[in-house]
Each structure stands twice: as C-alpha cells, then as structure tokens.
C-alpha positions in Angstrom: -22.9 27.6 -21.5 -22.7 25.5 -18.3 -19.6 23.4 -17.9 -21.5 20.1 -17.8 -23.0 20.9 -21.2 -19.6 21.7 -22.6 -18.2 18.4 -21.5 -21.4 16.3 -22.1 -20.4 12.9 -23.4 -16.7 13.7 -23.4 -14.2 10.8 -22.9 -11.1 11.6 -21.0 -7.8 9.7 -20.9 -6.0 10.3 -17.6 -2.5 9.5 -16.5 -1.4 9.5 -12.8 -4.8 8.6 -11.3 -2.9 6.8 -8.4 -1.3 10.1 -7.6 -2.6 13.2 -5.8 -3.7 15.4 -8.7 -4.9 12.5 -10.9 -7.0 10.9 -8.2 -8.6 14.2 -7.4 -9.4 14.9 -11.1 -10.9 11.4 -11.6 -13.1 11.9 -8.5 -14.5 15.2 -9.8 -15.2 13.7 -13.2 -17.0 10.7 -11.8 -18.9 12.5 -9.0 -19.7 16.0 -10.5 -19.7 15.4 -14.2 -21.9 12.2 -14.6 -22.1 12.4 -18.4 -18.3 12.0 -18.8 -16.3 8.8 -19.0 -12.7 8.1 -18.4 -9.8 5.8 -19.4 -7.1 5.6 -16.8 -3.5 4.6 -17.8 -2.4 2.5 -14.8 0.8 0.6 -14.3 0.3 -3.0 -13.1 2.4 -4.2 -10.2 3.6 -7.7 -9.3 0.6 -9.6 -8.2 -1.8 -6.7 -8.9 -3.2 -5.8 -12.4 -3.8 -2.2 -13.5 -7.5 -2.8 -13.1 -7.1 -4.0 -9.5 -5.0 -0.9 -8.7 -7.7 1.3 -10.2 -10.4 -0.6 -8.3 -8.4 0.2 -5.1 -8.5 3.9 -5.9 -12.3 3.8 -6.7 -13.0 2.1 -3.3 -11.7 5.2 -1.4 -14.3 7.1 0.5 -14.1 10.2 -1.8 -15.6 8.1 -4.7 -18.5 6.8 -2.6 -20.9 9.4 -4.1 -20.1 8.1 -7.6 -21.2 4.5 -6.9 -19.6 1.1 -6.3 -16.1 0.5 -7.7 -17.2 -2.5 -9.7 -20.1 -0.6 -11.2 -17.9 2.3 -12.1 -15.5 0.0 -13.9 -18.3 -1.4 -16.0 -20.0 1.9 -16.9 -17.8 5.0 -16.3 -14.1 4.3 -16.2 -11.8 1.8 -17.9 -8.3 0.7 -16.9 -5.7 0.7 -19.6 -2.6 -1.2 -18.5 0.7 0.4 -19.2 3.0 3.2 -18.0 5.0 6.0 -19.5 7.9 3.7 -20.2 5.6 1.5 -22.3 2.5 3.5 -23.4 0.0 1.1 -25.1 -2.2 2.1 -28.0 -4.9 4.5 -26.8 -8.6 4.2 -27.6 -9.6 6.0 -30.7 -12.7 7.6 -29.1 -11.0 9.8 -26.6 -11.7 13.6 -26.6 -9.3 14.9 -24.0 -5.9 13.6 -22.7 -4.9 15.0 -19.3 -1.3 14.1 -18.5 -1.0 14.3 -14.7 1.7 11.7 -14.1 5.3 12.6 -13.7 8.3 12.4 -11.4 7.5 15.1 -8.8 10.5 14.4 -6.5 12.7 17.4 -6.1 15.8 15.2 -6.1 15.1 12.3 -8.5 17.6 10.0 -10.1 18.6 11.7 -13.3 17.4 8.7 -15.4 14.1 8.6 -13.7 13.4 12.3 -14.2 14.2 12.1 -17.9 12.4 8.8 -18.4 9.2 10.0 -16.8 9.1 13.7 -17.5 10.5 13.6 -21.1 10.6 10.3 -22.8 7.3 9.2 -21.2 5.7 12.4 -22.2 6.9 11.9 -25.8 5.5 8.4 -25.9 2.1 9.7 -24.6 2.0 12.5 -27.1 2.8 10.3 -30.0 0.1 7.8 -28.9 -2.4 10.7 -28.6 -1.7 11.8 -32.2 -2.1 8.2 -33.4 -5.5 7.9 -31.6 -6.7 11.1 -33.1 -5.8 10.0 -36.6 -7.5 6.6 -36.1 -10.6 8.1 -34.6 -10.9 10.9 -37.1 -11.2 13.4 -34.3 -9.2 16.3 -32.7 -8.0 15.4 -29.3 -7.3 18.1 -26.8 -4.0 17.5 -25.0 -3.7 19.0 -21.5 -0.2 18.8 -20.0 0.1 19.4 -16.2 3.6 20.9 -15.5 4.8 23.2 -12.7 4.9 26.9 -12.1 8.6 26.6 -11.2 9.5 25.4 -14.7 11.0 28.7 -15.5 14.1 28.0 -13.4 16.3 30.3 -11.3 14.9 33.7 -12.0 13.4 36.6 -10.2 10.4 38.8 -10.6 7.3 38.3 -12.7 7.0 35.0 -14.6 4.6 35.3 -17.5 2.1 32.7 -18.7 3.9 31.7 -21.9 6.7 29.4 -23.2 9.9 29.4 -21.2 12.7 31.2 -23.0 15.7 29.0 -23.4 17.8 27.4 -26.1 18.4 24.0 -24.5 17.8 21.0 -26.7 15.6 18.4 -24.9 16.8 15.6 -27.2 20.5 16.1 -26.5 19.9 16.6 -22.7 17.8 13.4 -22.5 20.3 11.3 -24.3 23.2 12.8 -22.3 21.4 12.3 -18.9 20.6 8.6 -19.6 24.2 8.0 -20.6 25.5 9.7 -17.5 23.3 7.6 -15.3 24.6 4.4 -17.0 28.2 5.6 -16.6 27.8 6.2 -12.9 26.4 2.7 -12.6 29.4 1.3 -14.4 31.8 3.3 -12.3 30.3 1.8 -9.1 31.7 -1.6 -10.3 35.3 -0.5 -10.7 37.8 -2.5 -8.7 38.9 0.4 -6.4 35.4 1.5 -5.7 34.2 -2.0 -4.9 37.2 -2.4 -2.5 36.1 0.7 -0.6 32.5 -0.6 -0.2 33.8 -4.0 0.9 36.2 -2.5 3.5 33.4 -0.4 5.0 31.1 -3.4 5.1 33.7 -5.6 6.8 34.2 -3.0 9.5 30.4 -3.0 10.3 29.4 -6.6 9.5 32.6 -8.7 9.5 31.7 -10.5 12.8 28.3 -11.6 11.5 29.7 -13.4 8.4 30.4 -13.1 4.7 26.8 -12.9 3.6 26.2 -9.9 5.9 29.4 -8.3 4.6 28.3 -8.9 1.0 24.9 -7.4 1.6 26.4 -4.4 3.4 28.9 -3.8 0.5 26.1 -3.9 -2.0 24.0 -1.6 0.1 26.8 0.9 0.0 27.3 0.5 -3.7 23.6 1.2 -4.4 23.6 4.1 -2.0 26.7 5.6 -3.8 25.0 5.2 -7.2 21.8 6.8 -6.0 23.6 9.8 -4.5 25.8 10.3 -7.6 22.8 10.0 -10.0 20.8 12.5 -8.0 23.8 14.9 -7.7 24.5 14.6 -11.5 20.9 15.6 -12.3 20.9 18.5 -9.9 24.3 19.9 -11.0 23.4 19.7 -14.7 20.2 21.5 -14.1 21.9 24.3 -12.1 24.5 24.8 -14.8 21.7 25.5 -17.3 19.8 27.8 -15.0 17.2 25.5 -13.3 16.7 24.9 -9.6 16.9 21.2 -9.7 16.5 18.1 -12.0 12.7 18.1 -11.4 12.1 21.6 -12.8 14.7 21.1 -15.5 13.2 17.9 -16.9 9.7 19.4 -16.6 10.9 22.3 -18.8 12.3 19.8 -21.3 9.0 18.0 -21.3 7.2 21.3 -22.0 9.5 22.1 -25.0 8.8 18.6 -26.3 5.0 19.2 -26.1 5.4 22.6 -27.8 7.3 21.1 -30.7 5.4 17.8 -31.2 1.9 18.3 -30.0 1.0 22.0 -30.3 1.3 22.2 -34.1 -1.0 19.3 -34.6 -3.6 19.2 -31.9 -5.0 21.8 -29.4 -2.5 21.9 -26.5 -2.9 23.4 -23.0 0.0 23.6 -20.5 -1.2 24.1 -17.0 1.3 25.0 -14.3 0.3 24.6 -10.6 2.6 26.0 -7.9 2.8 24.1 -4.6 -0.3 21.9 -4.4 -1.7 21.4 -1.0 -4.9 20.2 0.6 -8.4 21.1 -0.6 -10.6 24.1 0.3 -13.9 22.4 -0.6 -13.7 19.3 -2.8 -13.8 16.4 -2.2 -13.9 17.8 1.3 -12.0 20.5 3.3 -8.5 19.4 4.2 -8.4 16.4 1.8 -4.9 15.5 0.9 -3.1 12.3 -0.2 0.5 11.8 1.1 3.0 14.4 2.2 3.8 17.3 -0.2 6.3 20.1 0.3 4.9 21.7 3.4 3.8 18.7 5.5 7.2 17.4 6.7 8.1 20.9 7.8 4.8 21.3 9.6 5.1 18.0 11.4 8.8 18.5 12.3 8.0 22.0 13.7 5.1 20.5 15.8 7.4 17.9 17.3 9.9 20.6 18.2 12.5 19.2 15.8 12.8 22.2 13.5 14.2 25.1 15.5 15.0 27.3 12.5 14.3 27.4 8.7 16.5 28.8 5.9 13.7 31.0 4.4 13.5 34.8 3.9 10.6 35.8 6.0 9.2 38.0 3.3 9.6 35.4 0.5 6.3 34.2 -1.0 5.4 30.5 -0.5 3.1 30.0 -3.5 0.5 27.5 -2.3 -2.6 26.4 -4.3 -5.3 24.1 -3.0 -5.8 20.9 -4.9 -9.4 21.6 -5.8 -8.4 24.9 -7.5 -5.9 22.9 -9.6 -8.5 20.3 -10.6 -11.1 22.9 -11.4 -8.7 24.7 -13.6 -7.8 21.5 -15.4 -11.5 20.7 -16.1 -12.4 24.2 -17.3 -9.2 24.3 -19.4 -10.1 20.9 -20.9 -13.5 22.4 -22.0 -11.7 25.3 -23.6 -9.3 24.0 -26.3 -7.0 26.7 -27.8 -6.2 27.0 -31.6 -3.6 24.9 -33.2 0.0 26.1 -32.8 -1.1 28.5 -30.1 -0.7 26.5 -26.9 -2.5 27.9 -23.9 -0.5 28.5 -20.7 -2.1 28.8 -17.2 -0.5 29.5 -13.9 -2.6 28.0 -11.1 -1.0 29.9 -8.2 -1.7 32.4 -5.5 1.3 34.6 -5.0 0.4 37.2 -7.5 -3.0 38.2 -6.1 -3.2 36.5 -2.6 0.4 36.3 -1.5 1.4 34.2 1.5 4.9 34.7 3.0 7.0 32.2 4.9 6.5 34.3 8.0 2.8 34.1 7.6 2.9 30.3 7.4 5.2 30.1 10.4 2.9 32.2 12.5 -0.1 30.1 11.4 1.7 26.9 12.3 3.0 28.2 15.6 -0.5 29.4 16.6 -2.0 26.0 15.6 0.5 23.9 17.7 0.3 26.3 20.6 -3.4 25.5 20.8 -3.2 21.9 19.6 0.2 20.4 20.5 1.3 16.8 19.8 2.1 14.5 22.7 5.8 15.0 21.7 5.5 18.8 21.3 7.8 20.9 23.5 6.2 23.0 26.3 7.1 26.1 24.3 7.1 26.0 20.5 10.3 27.0 18.7 10.7 30.6 17.6 12.0 31.2 14.2 14.1 34.3 13.8 14.8 33.8 10.1 18.5 34.6 10.3 19.1 33.7 6.7 20.4 30.6 4.9 24.0 31.1 5.8 23.3 31.2 9.5 21.2 28.1 9.3 23.8 26.4 7.3 26.4 27.0 10.0 24.0 25.7 12.6 23.3 22.5 10.6 27.0 22.0 9.9 27.8 22.3 13.6 25.1 19.7 14.4 26.6 17.3 11.8 30.0 17.6 13.4 28.7 17.0 16.9 26.6 14.0 16.0 29.5 12.5 14.1 31.8 12.9 17.1 29.1 11.4 19.3 28.8 8.3 17.1 32.6 7.8 17.3 32.5 8.0 21.1 29.5 5.6 21.3 31.5 3.0 19.2 34.0 2.8 22.1 31.6 2.9 25.0 30.7 -0.3 26.9 27.1 -1.5 26.6 24.7 -0.3 29.3 21.2 1.1 29.5 22.7 4.5 29.9 24.7 4.1 26.7 21.6 3.0 24.9 19.7 6.0 26.2 22.5 8.3 24.9 22.3 6.4 21.6 18.5 7.1 21.4 19.0 10.8 22.1 21.9 11.0 19.6 19.8 9.2 16.9 17.0 11.7 17.5 19.4 14.7 17.3 21.0 13.2 14.2 17.6 12.7 12.6 16.8 16.4 13.2 20.1 17.5 11.7 19.6 15.2 8.7 16.1 16.5 8.2 17.3 20.1 8.3 20.1 19.3 5.9 17.8 17.5 3.4 15.3 20.4 3.4 18.0 23.0 3.1 19.5 21.2 0.1 16.2 20.6 -1.5 14.2 23.7 -0.8 16.7 26.5 -0.2 16.3 27.9 -3.7 12.5 27.8 -3.3 12.4 29.3 0.2 14.6 32.3 -0.9 12.9 32.7 -4.3 11.6 36.1 -5.4 9.1 34.9 -8.0 5.7 36.2 -8.9 3.7 33.9 -11.1 1.5 36.0 -13.3 -2.0 34.4 -13.5 -3.9 36.9 -15.8 -4.9 34.2 -18.3 -5.9 31.8 -15.5 -8.1 34.6 -14.0 -9.6 35.2 -17.5 -10.3 31.5 -17.9 -12.0 31.5 -14.5 -14.2 34.4 -15.6 -15.5 32.4 -18.6 -17.4 30.2 -16.1 -21.2 30.5 -16.1 -22.1 32.3 -12.8 -24.0 29.2 -11.8 -20.7 27.1 -12.0 -18.5 29.4 -10.0 -19.4 27.9 -6.6 -18.7 24.4 -7.8 -15.9 24.9 -10.4 -14.2 28.3 -9.5 -10.4 28.6 -9.0 -9.8 32.2 -8.2 -7.1 31.8 -5.5 -7.6 35.4 -4.4 -10.7 34.3 -2.5 -8.9 31.8 -0.3 -8.9 32.8 3.4 -5.4 31.7 4.4 -6.1 32.2 8.1 -9.0 29.7 8.0 -7.3 27.4 5.6 -4.2 26.9 7.7 -5.7 26.9 11.2 -9.0 25.2 10.6 -8.4 23.0 7.6 -4.9 22.2 6.5 -3.0 21.8 9.8 -5.7 19.7 11.4 -5.8 17.5 8.3 -2.1 16.9 7.9 -1.6 16.3 11.7 -4.4 13.8 12.1 -2.3 10.8 11.0 0.5 11.8 13.3 -1.9 12.0 16.2 -2.9 8.4 15.4 0.7 7.4 15.6 1.1 9.2 18.9 -1.8 7.1 20.3 -0.2 3.9 18.9 3.1 4.8 20.5 1.3 5.6 23.8 -0.3 2.1 23.8 3.0 0.5 23.0 4.8 2.3 25.8 2.0 1.2 28.2 2.2 -2.4 27.0 6.0 -2.4 27.4 5.7 -1.0 31.0 3.3 -3.8 31.9 5.8 -6.4 30.9 6.2 -8.8 28.0 3.1 -9.9 26.1 1.5 -13.2 27.1 2.7 -15.9 24.8 0.2 -17.8 22.6 0.1 -21.4 23.6 1.0 -24.0 21.0 -2.0 -26.0 19.8 -2.1 -29.7 19.3 -1.0 -30.8 15.8 0.4 -27.4 14.9 3.9 -26.8 13.7 6.4 -26.5 16.6 7.2 -22.9 17.8 10.8 -22.3 18.7 12.2 -20.0 21.3 16.0 -19.4 20.8 18.1 -17.8 23.6 21.7 -16.6 23.4 23.7 -17.0 26.5 26.5 -14.5 27.3 25.1 -11.0 27.5 21.5 -12.2 27.1 20.7 -14.7 29.9 23.5 -13.5 32.1 26.1 -10.7 32.0 29.7 -11.2 31.0 31.5 -12.8 28.1 32.9 -16.1 27.0 36.2 -14.9 28.4 34.7 -14.6 31.8 33.5 -18.2 31.9 36.8 -19.4 30.3 38.9 -17.8 33.0 36.6 -19.1 35.8 36.8 -22.7 34.5 40.4 -22.8 33.2 42.0 -21.2 36.2 40.1 -23.4 38.6 42.2 -26.4 37.5 45.6 -24.6 37.9 47.9 -23.9 40.8 49.0 -20.4 41.6 52.0 -20.2 39.2 50.1 -21.8 36.4 47.2 -19.3 36.9 49.6 -16.4 36.6 51.1 -18.0 33.4 47.7 -18.5 31.9 46.5 -15.1 32.7 49.7 -13.7 31.2 49.1 -15.8 28.0 45.6 -14.3 27.7 46.9 -10.7 28.2 49.6 -11.2 25.6 47.3 -12.6 23.0 44.3 -10.4 23.8 45.0 -7.5 21.3 45.4 -10.0 18.5 42.3 -11.9 19.6 40.2 -8.8 19.7 41.4 -7.8 16.2 40.6 -11.3 15.0 37.2 -11.3 16.7 36.2 -8.1 14.9 37.1 -9.9 11.6 36.0 -13.4 12.4 34.5 -14.4 15.7 35.1 -18.1 15.0 38.9 -17.6 14.8 38.8 -15.7 18.1 36.9 -18.6 19.9 39.3 -21.2 18.4 42.3 -19.3 19.8 40.7 -18.7 23.2 39.5 -22.3 23.6 43.0 -23.6 22.6 43.8 -22.9 26.3 41.7 -25.9 27.4 44.4 -28.2 25.9 45.4 -30.8 28.5 42.4 -30.2 30.8 40.9 -33.3 32.4 37.3 -33.0 31.1 35.9 -35.4 33.8 37.4 -33.2 36.5 36.3 -30.0 34.8 32.7 -31.3 34.6 32.7 -32.3 38.2 33.9 -28.8 39.1 31.1 -27.3 37.0 28.5 -29.4 38.7 29.7 -29.0 42.3 31.3 -25.5 42.4 30.6 -23.5 39.3 26.9 -24.2 38.8 25.5 -22.5 41.9 27.4 -19.3 41.3 26.7 -19.4 37.6 22.9 -19.9 38.1 22.9 -16.9 40.5 24.0 -14.7 37.6 21.2 -15.8 35.3 18.6 -13.1 35.1 15.3 -13.9 36.9 13.5 -12.1 34.0 15.2 -14.5 31.6 14.2 -17.5 33.7 10.6 -16.4 33.8 10.7 -15.9 30.0 12.1 -19.3 29.4 9.5 -20.9 31.7 6.7 -18.9 29.9 7.8 -20.4 26.6 7.9 -23.9 28.1 4.4 -23.4 29.6 3.2 -22.3 26.2 4.4 -25.6 24.7 7.2 -23.9 22.7 10.5 -25.7 22.0 13.3 -23.9 23.9 16.8 -23.8 22.4 20.0 -22.4 24.0 22.5 -21.2 21.4 25.9 -20.1 22.4 29.5 -20.0 21.2 30.7 -21.2 24.6 31.7 -24.7 25.3 29.4 -27.6 26.4 30.7 -27.6 29.9 29.5 -24.1 30.6 26.0 -25.0 29.5 25.6 -28.0 31.9 23.8 -26.0 34.7 21.2 -24.9 32.2 20.5 -28.1 30.3 17.3 -28.8 32.2 15.7 -25.6 31.0 16.1 -26.3 27.3 15.0 -28.9 24.8 18.1 -28.3 22.6 21.5 -26.9 23.5 23.6 -25.8 20.6 27.2 -25.0 21.7 30.9 -25.5 21.0 32.2 -29.0 21.5 35.8 -29.5 22.8 37.7 -32.3 21.0 39.0 -34.9 23.4 41.6 -37.6 23.5 42.2 -40.4 26.1 45.3 -40.1 28.2 46.0 -42.5 31.0 42.4 -43.5 31.0 41.2 -39.9 31.3 39.2 -37.8 28.8 41.5 -34.8 28.0 40.9 -31.8 25.9 43.1 -31.7 22.8 42.9 -28.0 22.4 40.9 -28.3 19.2 37.1 -28.2 18.5 35.0 -30.9 17.0 33.4 -28.4 14.5 33.5 -24.7 13.7 31.9 -22.5 16.4 28.3 -21.5 15.7 28.5 -17.7 15.3 26.9 -15.0 13.2 25.2 -16.2 10.1 25.9 -19.8 11.0 23.4 -19.5 13.7 20.7 -18.4 11.3 21.6 -21.2 8.9 21.5 -23.8 11.7 18.0 -22.5 12.8 16.6 -22.6 9.3 17.8 -26.1 8.8 16.5 -27.2 12.2 13.1 -25.7 11.4 13.1 -27.4 8.0 13.9 -30.8 9.5 11.5 -30.5 12.5 8.7 -28.7 10.5 8.8 -25.7 12.9 7.1 -22.4 12.2 9.8 -19.8 12.1 7.3 -17.0 11.4 5.7 -17.7 14.8 9.0 -18.4 16.6 11.1 -16.3 19.0 14.7 -15.3 19.4 16.6 -13.4 22.1 20.1 -12.0 21.7 22.2 -9.0 22.7 24.7 -8.4 19.9 24.5 -7.0 16.4 26.4 -10.1 15.4 23.1 -12.0 16.0 21.0 -9.8 13.7 20.9 -12.6 11.0 19.6 -14.9 13.7 17.0 -12.4 14.9 15.8 -11.7 11.4 15.2 -15.5 10.9 12.2 -15.5 13.3 8.9 -13.7 13.3 9.3 -12.5 16.9 12.8 -11.2 17.6 13.8 -9.4 20.8 17.0 -7.4 21.6 18.1 -8.0 25.2 20.5 -5.5 26.8 21.6 -4.8 23.2 24.8 -3.2 22.0 24.3 0.1 20.2 24.3 -1.3 16.6 21.6 -3.9 17.6 19.7 -1.3 19.6 19.5 0.9 16.5 18.3 -1.9 14.3 15.8 -3.0 16.9 14.3 0.5 17.2 14.2 0.9 13.4 12.5 -2.5 13.0 10.3 -2.0 16.1 11.6 -5.1 17.8 11.0 -5.3 21.6 14.0 -4.2 23.6 14.4 -5.7 27.1 16.9 -5.4 30.0 17.3 -8.7 31.8 19.3 -7.8 34.9 21.2 -10.5 36.8 19.3 -12.0 39.8 22.0 -11.0 42.2 25.6 -9.6 42.0 28.4 -12.2 42.3 32.1 -11.8 42.4 33.9 -13.4 39.5 37.3 -13.0 37.9 37.2 -11.0 34.7 39.4 -9.2 32.3 38.9 -5.3 32.4 35.8 -4.5 30.3 37.5 -1.7 28.3 39.8 -4.4 27.0 37.1 -6.8 26.1 34.7 -4.2 24.6 32.9 -5.9 21.7 33.4 -9.5 22.8 30.4 -11.7 23.6 
C-alpha cells in the first residue's frame, strides 16, 4: 500500500515544530501528504502567541508549496499553546503523536535537561493517554531520541532498549534538587563576597550600579557553570557521555514503562542530524548543529588541529532521511508492550571517518576560501586527544599572561591592535577547549549503530514511494554531499557576513558617516563629548599641573610637585575604587588660588596651547554635529577653568566647579567643590535627566568617550563611539559593534606631565 493511503486522513500532534527536525517533519506532512492534518504544540513568547510563532514558521520559503500561512492555519494545521513544562489537554481526535522537542544541547543545565527530556516527556505521554481514552481511539506515540542514548560503550549498539538499572524518577528528583542547591550556594556570604570583589576590580570606577551588575553577572555565570558540570559528572558516573544523552536515556525508560504497555510506541534514534540530501531542497539546514562550527572555524583558519581519532566514525544522517523514517514509522505502529526501535544512522553500512570529513572540508575550502581564510588551509595530523589537550592548555596559559600584560600597558593604537589579536587568539583557544570538552567522547567513540530494523522498515515501502520517502543511508554519496551540498549550504551565511564586514571596513576607511540633520519640530538630538583622552590627549593631572604650577614661584612649584608625587600612589588606588575621591583629592591643591588671575592666565596663555592639542578630527566632528542641528555637550571631570577655551563649541558644558570664597576682595578657591564630580554612572544619570527635561531623543543621540569608566554613558545613547579607547572599552566596543575612532592631536606641544606609567588608568 502506498504511504499516502496508509496515512490518509491521519491527524498528527507534533512537538518541536520551531526546531530543526519538527519543522522539517511539518513541512513534509503539509507539502507531500495533503490528506493529513496536524496540531502543533507551540510555546508562546512575550508579545507573541503560539499561533503567531507557528505562522512565522509557515511563512518560511520551504512551506510555499503547501499554500499561504493563514490558509494553512484554517485548514491543515492548528496551534496548541503550551510547552513541555505545562502540556495542555490534547485534542481527542489525534492519531499519531510525534515528540520531536527536547533539550539537544550537549552541555545543558541539569534542571533544563531533566525538565525537558524527562518530566516534559512524562507530561506529554500522560496527556496522550488521556486523549486516546476520551477519543476512544488508539494513538501511536513516536518518540524521537538519539542514537547516542546507550552511553559510553564500544562496538555494535543494537536497536533495542538500553540495558541499565538506573531509576529515572530518583535521578530526576535528585537532579532538580541539586540544581536548586547550587542556586542557594551562590547566595552564601563568602561566595557573594568573591563575586563583589571581582566586580569592584573591573567596574569600581564606573560606579556602584556597574559593580552590582558585574557581581550578579559573575554569580549567574558561576551557577550556570556549576549546574552544567553537575549534570555532566552525574551522567559520567553512571556510564553516559553527558547530561544530554543521560536524560534522553531516562526519557526513553519513562516511555517504555508508561506508554509502551498501553499504546503502540516507537522510539526513533537519529545519529548526528545534518543538512538535507533532497527535501525540502539539497543542503537545507536550520541553525548550527554539531559539525557546522567546526567547518566554519576550519575555513577561517582558526582550528589547526582536532582531538579526533582519524579512523573513528562520525555518524552523520541527513535530515530528510530522519523525517522519512519518522513518517514511515508513524504509518507502521508496533504491537502493545513491544516498542519498536529504529537507528537512523549511517555508520554501519556507509561509514564516514573523521579523516574523510577533514579531507572533504579541506578540499572545499582550498577551492572556495572565505575572505578570512589563510593562504594555505591548516593540516590536521590527528595527534590524539592528549596532544591537542597540551596544545590548548599552552594557549590558555599564553593568552592569560597576555591579558595580564595588557592590563598594565599604556593605551595606544598599537596596544589596541595587540588586544584585537589577543582576543582572536583567545577566541580560538576557547573554541578548541569548548569542543574538546563537549565532543571528545564522540570524536574518539568506537560505536557502530546497528540499523537492521530501520533497513527492514525502509524495505516495506512501496517501490513507487522509495524515491520520495526512502531513508537507506547506504545510498548517500558522501563526496557529493559534503563538497556540493553541505559545505556550500553551511558557509553561505558566513559569506554574507564577510560581505557585510567588507562594506563596514570600506565605510570606516572613508571616514565617519554623514550625520542626519535635525528636522524642525523633532525632539533634540544630543552629541556628548568627553574631554581628556577624547578631544585631546593627556589626563586631568596634566591640566592641573599646567594651571596650578603657573601661579607658583620656583620653590612653591617644587613643593607642589613633591606633594603630588607623595600622594600619587594613594590617589591612584583611590581612583581605581572611586574616581570622585581621586578628583576631590587632586583639586584640593587649588586651595588659595586666585580664580580671577587663574582665568586670566587660561584666556591669555593656556588657551592657545590647549587648543593646539585638541584633535582636528574632533573639531570637525563637533562642527558636523552643530551643522546638523544637534545640541553639543562637553562632559568632563575637570574644572570649569579648563573648559573655558572650548565653551564656544558647545551648547552645554558639564564640569567640576571649584568652591570659592572672597578674600581681600578676590575670588579664591577654598579647596573644596560645589558638588560631587560627575564621573562614571553619574554621567549617564545626568544625561538621562537632561534628556527627560529637554525632551531629547536619546535613541538618536551620540556620545564619544575613551575610557571603560564611561561605558554607562555610552550605553545611554543610540549612537556611541569609542575614541582612542583603553583596552576594556575597546573590547566592549568591538563586541557591541560600536565605531572606534582615533582622534590624533592637531600638533604636538610641550607640556609638563607626570610619567605616564605612574598615571596609567587616570583620565
């Protein structure tokens, strides 16, 4: 009998239709089996209903042949809102349930793995049994598992229940308790103190909110790492490769105990699912699976070796073979209490080794390199896992040492370039470490998944259905698959990214983008500029020394310089904790200065030299904002007197104000400030308040700064730019894709300054 006749009028319930296998299965049902209907269990998201998510799936090009999405939702497929943590009542008229959903990460959080792969499966099975009873019909339950469910073993793996004595109920309860305990441990006083200290080292200068956010990020990261490690280690102690395969095995045992005695039950175990051979079209794939990150990293020259045995089999199966097997198995329900097991795999009758795959990939990239590919593709010698482990460990030590050196280096374009190269090297090392830890057991596995029953199922197909619905993996031509289909498909998106990067590089080389002029009646657009390190080189200490020493005779200058040098170590320590305290201490030195005389000196003597230091690039950018009708703001921690030469360029000047007293008819600095210096988070708070009062559009506004202390300010606007940034800001800018500019001084000038190695880190 033809497959279409066997499934004529059948109603399927599918889970996981927003995932790879579920989407492909739904597509085949709607396009190639027009007499079937489907119900899709879809989890709603904030602002998006389950039906809207399903509609988005149905609007993809692969569903075009089935009809318009809205028409399909009316006639062929129904969205059932819910998820595996809260499975709703199922329709009573379903004939087949195909459970495709599951946590497929190799390193899931232990609670996520159990919740999805075990408790979620139990809820679905129980709802399936209820639906069958209400509808007075026998529902066929098809459970999609994994071929690696057997755990850490060698040799032939048969198509039958996995032999073990582990109780899935006990392990599930224990795993969920363990996850909760780790969460509680992260809130212990000693642990929180560690997170806080680390955050203070990195974010203390920005302000308490940044410190708090950094501490919480560290706590969450610690919890995540511990919960993943707990699942992995528990799985390994019981003989499984990782938490993914362990919880999949627990889910299978649950199905065998609860579903199989009551309803026809099929357990289908794909191996490593990759792109399609034929359907919906050659090379079709959604997202990155196991092989794709490795392929892309090799193509970029970032993976110089891999911890696989060259003769180990990498068991790959195309997605359309998996879907075909699911559909044919769904049409062939087994007897009660005799669950059917099928391995959808290739290693038994069409084996593909890691060396084969490496040679295919190398050949492909030799002929079709990326823009970022090396001139000669890396050669893998397959030295073994231990040798690769030593190489990765050496890379970790070197990049760690490099980061320690960078933390002490003065800022410069050369240092930023070193940082960029170090980040790239560190990314390569972290990639290698992650894939070693995740996939080492798979890459060195000596498994052969027996697929005799799957082949027998394939042979039940009517000859007229074999072309459309066959799944005999021995017929896959791996040479054609990798060179002509899979590699071109998975690299297509990366080539698009290369083109985008090329355009960005060209745009950056041509200079800053033209600013959009403000329109009459629109909300004001702000352009905020930092001063020291951004508009001009140097620090607040430089300008302080220039101004303060100008009013002193030679002995007093020596005394003041000595005062600064005595206090400098303490100031720098204070500056790293609280920049405001540093500025208060520094500006205390203005005590007793005649402010009228100081301002006269600034206007007559200091200003010409000072303006020569301001970057011509910066001046052009400021003028461009003024020409565009934007409101320009100078924001600095320096004192008002320093900003006097620049006041004509800005609509607002936000700076530190010296407190003054009157002595003998003269305005004299008291040594105190009129308000706290505006630094770190305070700048962001000031800008938000200013925008609120003035009705300004922060999303369209701009900000320019050079220090990681100003990250809160830069994040406040929609168009941030890092100017001659320090390494921490440079890294954030690159990760956030913010523009990075170097505004060099217009001309070199001589000025008195404290040695830079002493002032490293001050602004």
